[in-house]
C-alpha angles and dihedrals in degrees: 000000000000091000091052093048089054087071088066096260119137126221091237091061089061103034111034115129090248091053092048092049093056097055141157099064129198129239118199091358097306138073107253114248095245090053093047089050094047095052092044089053091044090052092049090048094049091051093047093047094047090050092048092049090046091057094040094247093140094164090057091049091050091048092050091049092047092050093050097044099044102023106036104021103036105024099040114014102042091044091048096050099040092099090048092051089056095038122135084223098093094197093055093044092051093048091048093052094045093050092044093052092045092053091043091053092050091045091052092052090046091050096044099093089054100040107021103165098047094044091048091055094046092045090056089056089066121074110262136194116276110278095019106145108172143006086234089065094046121094116277109240120273119188113237116220090241089072094062110107118154091174092057090047091052095044094048091045087057091052090048090052091050092049093047090050092050091049090050092051090047090051093047090051090048092234119167106260091221096049117097113230131185114250134176120214113191114210092210130026128197088251095059119090114234115257 
């Protein structure tokens, strides 16, 4: 964040409640794939959690929140957009930060019933509307229809499978995880039927 603020941008420009409510944002005229995927996953998670709470399956709600927060948001999304957040392309960096903070805010509100003290403290670190007193009094997340994106979910799942496979091969070959190695990835193999 410090690097981005060196460009003259202020945290409030990226994290205000109005900015968070309008996510996801576009870069170059389109929402980047990782952002489309994240908000589609967030929408699915919100719906699943609300359904689980509505039927008193608190353990399922907690599991869904955990999977989204640690699996999707931290393990995949933040790692995927790190280069964008530090990009020399100011538009892409701004979009990355705005989308990250919007998803983080929704994830905090989603997580609040399970981890109230931590989420309350983190929520107060973000700019809030005038008169906002507590995350417990803020609206619980509802997934807007604009977040639905089955194509982004499918495309990103394919990329995740490729990355997991490459990591597995690297591990089996006992290659240093930090060492760059040359790899070829054929788009079509003799075993695939033509489209």
